[in-house]
C-alpha positions as CSV (number, residue, x, y, z in Angstrom):
1,X,0.0,0.0,0.0
2,X,1.4,3.4,-1.0
3,X,2.1,6.3,1.4
4,X,-1.0,8.2,0.1
5,X,-3.2,5.2,0.5
6,X,-2.0,4.6,4.1
7,X,-2.5,8.3,4.9
8,X,-6.0,8.1,3.5
9,X,-6.8,5.1,5.6
10,X,-5.3,6.7,8.7
11,X,-7.4,9.9,8.1
12,X,-10.6,7.9,7.7
13,X,-9.8,5.9,10.9
14,X,-9.1,9.1,12.9
15,X,-12.3,10.8,11.5
16,X,-14.4,7.7,12.4
17,X,-13.0,7.6,15.9
18,X,-13.5,11.4,16.4
19,X,-17.2,11.4,15.4
20,X,-19.6,12.1,18.3
21,X,-22.6,9.9,18.6
22,X,-25.7,12.1,19.3
23,X,-27.9,10.9,22.1
24,X,-31.5,10.9,20.7
25,X,-32.8,12.1,24.0
26,X,-31.1,15.4,23.4
27,X,-31.1,15.6,19.5
28,X,-33.5,18.5,19.5
29,X,-34.7,21.1,22.0
30,X,-38.1,19.4,22.0
31,X,-36.5,16.0,22.7
32,X,-34.5,17.4,25.6
33,X,-37.7,18.9,27.1
34,X,-39.5,15.5,26.8
35,X,-36.5,13.9,28.4
36,X,-36.6,16.4,31.3
37,X,-40.3,15.6,31.8
38,X,-39.7,11.9,31.5
39,X,-37.1,12.0,34.3
40,X,-40.1,12.8,36.6
41,X,-42.5,10.5,34.8
42,X,-44.8,13.3,33.7
43,X,-44.3,13.3,30.0
44,X,-47.7,11.7,29.3
45,X,-49.6,13.9,31.7
46,X,-51.6,16.9,30.5
47,X,-50.7,20.4,31.6
48,X,-53.9,20.5,33.6
49,X,-53.0,17.2,35.4
50,X,-49.5,18.5,36.1
51,X,-50.8,21.8,37.6
52,X,-53.4,20.0,39.7
53,X,-50.8,17.6,41.0
54,X,-48.5,20.6,41.9
55,X,-51.4,22.3,43.7
56,X,-52.4,19.2,45.6
57,X,-48.9,17.8,46.5
58,X,-46.5,20.7,45.8
59,X,-44.0,18.6,44.0
60,X,-43.1,15.5,41.9
61,X,-40.7,12.8,42.7
62,X,-37.6,12.5,40.6
63,X,-37.4,9.1,39.0
64,X,-34.1,9.3,37.0
65,X,-31.6,11.6,38.6
66,X,-28.8,10.8,36.1
67,X,-31.0,11.6,33.1
68,X,-32.4,14.7,34.8
69,X,-28.9,16.1,35.4
70,X,-27.9,15.2,31.8
71,X,-30.6,17.6,30.5
72,X,-28.5,20.6,31.7
73,X,-25.5,22.2,30.1
74,X,-24.2,23.7,33.3
75,X,-25.5,21.5,36.2
76,X,-22.3,21.0,38.2
77,X,-23.2,20.3,41.9
78,X,-26.0,19.8,44.4
79,X,-26.2,23.6,44.6
80,X,-27.8,23.5,41.2
81,X,-30.7,21.3,42.3
82,X,-33.0,24.3,43.1
83,X,-32.2,26.0,39.7
84,X,-32.9,22.7,37.8
85,X,-36.1,22.3,39.8
86,X,-37.2,25.8,38.9
87,X,-36.7,25.0,35.2
88,X,-38.5,21.7,35.5
89,X,-41.5,23.5,37.2
90,X,-41.5,26.2,34.4
91,X,-41.5,23.6,31.7
92,X,-44.0,21.2,33.4
93,X,-46.5,24.0,34.3
94,X,-46.6,25.2,30.7
95,X,-46.1,21.8,29.0
96,X,-49.0,22.0,26.5
97,X,-48.3,25.7,25.5
98,X,-44.5,25.5,24.9
99,X,-43.3,27.5,22.0
100,X,-39.7,26.9,20.8
101,X,-37.7,29.5,18.7
102,X,-34.4,28.4,17.3
103,X,-31.6,30.9,16.5
104,X,-27.9,30.3,16.0
105,X,-27.2,27.4,18.3
106,X,-29.7,28.5,20.9
107,X,-33.4,27.7,21.4
108,X,-35.7,29.8,23.5
109,X,-38.7,28.0,25.0
110,X,-41.7,30.0,26.1
111,X,-44.1,28.1,28.3
112,X,-46.5,31.0,28.4
113,X,-46.8,32.9,25.1
114,X,-48.1,36.0,26.9
115,X,-45.2,36.1,29.4
116,X,-42.1,36.2,27.2
117,X,-39.8,37.2,30.1
118,X,-40.4,33.6,31.4
119,X,-38.3,31.4,29.2
120,X,-36.0,28.4,29.2
121,X,-32.9,28.5,27.0
122,X,-31.2,25.5,25.5
123,X,-27.8,25.5,23.8
124,X,-26.5,23.2,21.2
125,X,-23.1,21.4,21.5
126,X,-22.0,18.6,19.1
127,X,-25.6,18.0,18.0
128,X,-27.1,17.8,21.4
129,X,-29.3,20.4,23.0
130,X,-29.0,21.0,26.8
131,X,-30.7,23.5,29.1
132,X,-28.7,26.4,30.3
133,X,-29.4,27.1,34.0
134,X,-27.6,30.4,33.8
135,X,-29.7,31.7,31.0
136,X,-33.0,30.1,32.1
137,X,-33.2,31.1,35.7
138,X,-33.6,34.9,36.3
139,X,-30.6,36.3,38.3
140,X,-32.7,37.3,41.4
141,X,-34.2,33.8,41.6
142,X,-30.8,32.2,41.0
143,X,-29.3,34.3,43.8
144,X,-32.2,33.4,46.2
145,X,-32.0,29.7,45.4
146,X,-28.3,29.6,45.9
147,X,-28.6,31.5,49.2
148,X,-31.2,29.1,50.4
149,X,-29.0,26.2,49.5
150,X,-26.1,27.7,51.4
151,X,-28.3,28.3,54.5
152,X,-29.5,24.7,54.4
153,X,-25.9,23.4,53.9
154,X,-24.7,25.5,56.8
155,X,-27.5,24.2,59.1
156,X,-26.8,20.6,58.2
157,X,-23.1,21.1,58.9
158,X,-23.8,22.8,62.3
159,X,-26.2,20.0,63.3
160,X,-23.7,17.4,62.3
161,X,-21.0,19.0,64.3
162,X,-23.2,19.0,67.5
163,X,-24.0,15.3,67.3
């Protein structure tokens, strides 16, 4: 085999090894949102059923934590749980009215067409769409949730030190 043929085979091998397999759960913004809802088992519930459940019980139980975390681009620690929960609640409460606008590697999801300030932002990397907590949770709410997390963490540490 000649030098050029070997180089071509090597290039094809490197290219084949370098290709990223896109996870179908995150292949589109809509797929990511369905995956998020499925991580709580609410993907087949209507918006009205979800809202009634939230009023009656206040929350849903997470069924697949690993998949839930994988829905987010910037979920990095337990401190992000409140932010991710806020996004889940936003998507779930407006599930039947979601409007998705795509623009240059980002997607803006509006759960309430009349309240455009309330949105979820997804970013695309290597063919997969993930939710950006930083862009989806308003700064004041983000600050408040992080402060609450810190207060709870401090209290748990103090209680653990006294036992």
